N, C-alpha and C positions, 0 to 999 in steps of 0.2 A: 352478527360477529360473520367473518370469513370463514366459510366452510374448510375445517381441516380434516385430516385425515385419522379415522379412529383407527388403524390399526397401526400407527405411529405413537410415538412415546415425547412426550415433548417436557422441555425446561422452561416454566415460566418466571421471567425475571419480575421479581415483587418488591416494591418499595413500602407497601402497606399504603399508598396515598388510593386515594378514588377511584383512579384509572386504571391500576395495575390489579386491584381488589374486585373491580366490576369485572375485568376479564376472568379472574380466578372463579367468580359466581358461574359465569356464562359457561366455562370447561366444566365444571360441577354440574350444573343443568343437563349440560348437552353430552356427558357423558364421555369426557374425553381422558385418554391416561395421560396424567403428565406429575410432574414434581414443581417444588418451588424454589426459588435460588434468590436469597436476600444478600446484602451488602449493607452492614452495620458500620458507617464510617467513622462514628464518633465523633463527629463534626459539632452536634447541636445535643442540648439536652435532652431532648425527647428521644433519639436515636435508641436507648435502650426500650422505654415503654413500645416504641413502634416496634422493635420485633418480639416484645412479650405479646402484643395483640396479634401479631401475625402466626406467630408459634401457637396459640391457643386456638386460632381458626382453624390452622393446617390441622391440630390434633384433633377436632373435633371433627375433622372431616375426612379424617385417617390418610393425609395428603403429606409426603417425604418433605421436609423442608431440611434444605442445605443454608448454613449460614457463616459468612465471613466476616471477621472482627478485623477491620481495620486497623493497624498499630501504626500506620506512617502518617507523620504529621505535612501536612500541606497548607503552604502558606502563599502560593504564588498559582497562577492557573488553577484554580480549582476545581473547575467544571471539567476542565480537559482531562486534567488527572485522575479524579472521580470516576470518569469514563474509563481510562485504559484499567485502572483497579479493577473495576465489576467486569468488565469483559475478557482480561483476562482470568479472572474468577470463572466465568461462564463458559470459556472454552475449556478448562479444566475439566469443568464438572460434566459437560457434552460428549468429551472423546474419554474419557475414564468410567464413566458407566452408559455410556451408551444410549443416549438422547439424539433423537433425529433432528431436531431443531430448536431454536431458543425464540421464544414466544415474549414480543416485549409489546406494551400497552400505548404506544404513542395513538394520538387520536388527531379528529381533523383540526384541532386547535394549533395543535403541533406540527402538521403540515403546514399550515397556514404561516404561523411563526417562522418557520424555518426558510420557508419562501420568501418572507420579508426579510428575514436577515440575510439572505444570500441576494437579494436585489440591493438591498440598503449598503451592502460591502461592493457592492460592482462584481461580486463572483461570476467568474465562468466556471461550471459546474458541468459534470458529466449527466446530471438529473437534477431536476429541480424541485425542490418538497423532500418527502420521504418516499422510499420505496417499498410496497407490500412486502418483496421479496429482495433479502441483498445478504452479502456474505461478508462478515466481519471477524477478524482473525481466525477464518479459516472455518466458520461455522455458519451454517445458514440459518437469518435470520428474519423471524416472519412477524409482520404486523397486522393482526388482525381485525384493528379498531378504527381502521384511517379515516373511515367516512361516519363515525360517532362524534357529537360534539361532545366537549367537557360536559355540559348540563346533562346531557343523555346521560351520560354515563355516572353522575352524581345522585340523577334521579334513580338510574338501577338498583344503586347500592342501597339508596334510601328504601325506595320499594320493596326489596328483598331482604331488608335487615342484613345486609353486610355492613362489618366494621371498617372504617378505615381512618386514618390521622392526616390530618393537613400539614404538609411541610411550611414552617413560617418563614423559611428562607426563600419562597416561591412569593412573598409579601414584599420582599425587599427588591428595590430598584438597581441594586450594585451591577447587576449582569444585565447585558443588552435583552436577551431573551424576554427576563420579567418588565423590562420598560414596553416593549412591543406589545406584550401580553396586557399589561394595564391599559398602556394609552390606544390601544389598537383592538385588540382581538376581543377584549372584554366589554367593547363596544360594538360589535359587528352586527349590523341587520342582517337579515337573510339573502336581501339581494348583492349587497357588498362583498358577504362571505362568497357567494357564488361566483361573482367578478374576479374575486382572486382567483379562484379553482379553476377558472375559463382561463386565465392568463397564464396560470404554471401550466397547463396542459397543451398551450399555444407554444410557450417558451420552450418546453421539453420535444414537441414535435420539431422546432425549429433545429434545437440539437442533434436530434435522431437524424434529420437531414443531412446535417453535417458530417455525423459519424460513419453514414453510410458512405459519402464520397469519399472521407479519410481511407476509410477501410477497402476502397476501388485503386486506391494509388499508394506506391513506397514511400510513406514519411521520412523515412530516413535519405531520401536521393533527392538533392538540393534543385534539380530540375521539377521536381514533381512538385516541390513546394514552394518553388518562386511564384509559380499561378495560382496560388490562393489569395483567398482576400483575409482581412485583417482576423475578423469571427473564425475561419478555417485555419489559418495559421495558427493563430493561439490555443486552438484545440487539438493541432497536430503537437506543438510545442507540450502542451499536457500530457499527451500521450505516449512522447518520448519520454520526458521527465518521470513519469509514474514510473516506467520501465526499471529506473533506479532507483526507487521509492524516495524521489524529491517531490515534494509537497509544497514548497518555499517560491514558487515562479510568480513573482512580481510584474505588474502592468510594465512599469521603468525596465525591467530585465527584457520582457517581450518585444517591446519596441526597440530595444538596442540589438538583440539577436536579428529582429527583422530586418535593420540595416548590413548587417554582416551578411545574411543570406543575398541581399538584393548585391550586395558587393563584388567586385572582381578578384578580390584576394582568394588565393585556391585553398591555404591554409590557415585558419584563424582560431585563435582561442580565446575565450572571455572568461576570466576568474570570478566568481560570485562568492558568497560568504563560506559555502561548505561545499560548491561543486563546481565543475568549469563546464561549459556551452564549446563544443567544439565544432569546427569545418572543414573536413580534410579530404582532398580527394573526391568531391562530389556528392560525401556522404555528411551530415549532421548526426549529433547527439549529445548527451549529457554523460560526464564520469565524474564518480567521486573524488576527492583530492587525495585521500590519506596515502594513496599507493603513487601517487603522480610522478616524482623524482626519484623514486628507491633504485638503487643499485644493488647488487646482492652478489654471493658468491658460495657455490654448494659444492662440497668436494666429496665424491663418491669411491667408496675403496672396492666397492664390488659390485654386480648386478643387484639392484632392489626396486624396491616401488618407494617414491618420493611423491609427494602432495605438496605444492608449495602454492603461496597467492599469486603466483606467476605463471607455472606450467604444472602438467601432471608427467610423471614418466614411470611406467613398469617393466624395467628391464631383466627381470627376475626368469622370464624364458628366452632370453637372448635378445640383442639389439643390431644386430646386422643389417635391418631395412633403415637404422637410422647410422649406418656406417661406424657403428660402435661394436667394438671386439674384445675378447677377454683379454688381448694384450695389450688394448689401450688402458685398462686400468693401473691405479686410480685417476678416473677422468674427475674433469672441472665443469660446471654448468655456471655460467655467469652472464653478465650484462656485457654489451661490445664495449671496447675502449676507442678512442678518438682513430688511433694509428692501426687497428687490427687489420690483417691481410686473411683473405683466404684462398687458396689454392684451386680455382677452377680449370678444367680441361687444360690443365699445365701451363695456366697461367695466372698470375697473383692478383688479384683484385679487391678493393679497400672495400671493406665491409660497409661503411656508411654511403658508399656509392650504391653496394646492391641493395641497400634499405630504400634505396631512392627509384632505383629500377623497379623493385618490386611493390612500389608504392606502399610501403609498411607507413601508418599514420604515423607522423611525427611524435604523438604524446607516447607513442608504444616504442620507440628506437631506444629510449632509457631502459628501457624493460625486457628488450627483446632478447631472450636465451640464445646463447652457442656453446657448444659442447668442444673441449678441447681435450686431448688425450695427456699421459703423463709425461710427455715430452713439452707441451705448452703450445700443440698445433692445436689449429682449429680442424676440426674432422666433420663436424655437420652444424649446420645453421637451419632450422626447419623453415620451409618456403612459405611465404604469406602467402593468403588467398583469403580475401574480403568474404565471399561467400562459402565458405569452407564449413561443414558441418560435423561436429566431433562424432565420431562413431565409438562404438562399445568396446570395440577390438582395438583401438589406438593405444599402443604404448608409449607415446609422447604427443602430448599437445599443450599449446599455449592458451591460456586463459585471457579473455579480453577483458581488461581492467583500465 
């Protein structure tokens, strides 16, 4: 087992299967401080019996046990939803009770299964297989058994007389992972097993070389990404999408985006199912669609703090730096209208022309805030700067949405 820190306190995710029970036994044997967390999904008839077996073993060994009784009926995407349920639960325990990390009992068979699934689905991932250390829902996850086989863990449980239960749903071929397990993993000889592990290492080295290159350029800059090959561009787009918590970027979408990047049009938007890709003034990226065409009006009768999805202001200590004075109240903050005019150095200028001069991205113009005094005169429009970094002392700033 991977050596852990005996000064730390761990939470073990335990299903009562042989893998997690073997890890349970190793932690006991080697004197680590830990508690156990179990999720009873109530999906199967045996789930209550498994909980009883685990509870009895915890009691015999004086180990704290946390149990979640799931009441949600899950009829589709069962594996994915079950994962969300348990990791949400684990995250709460870790944070509420001061555990240093979560331990999960993935082993070498799981490692190879995951790798085969990734390759069969032609996925471009940031890491092939399973990582020993990762972060899920903001908590550190450690997999100490990645280089133990399933058979070695079963043998350990039998030798040490550690109880375990076999999940009968693992026998079914309804899930791709189970089919891979039964068709491939269960029949691997040592040579083939090692070959998969070697290929996984090579693929991860290739990915790491791409990520190193991308970290040396500005992946938001159209000129930087134009010179990337297909693999490099794919990972650059994955990185940009990940910033916006977008994880549904298909190969078809990537191909379409690649054509736009290489094209001559300066400002382009492509709408996908729940997000947009944009190319504007030499920059590229993704944005969620929820606020894409919003207009708004906020009226403020006196100096105050206001936090909206579009901008933040705090005028409680004055706003003269924004050309807002006490005599201007009540003020209005709204989006620009087509015929809006602002006076600059004694001359009237169309606001929409100002946006063009400042190179305000077209997607932001419909949500760009302007401030008007009680007479309806435009008294302030925040200057747009693409590279502006918000400071703690700012009393007004636009949110990039």
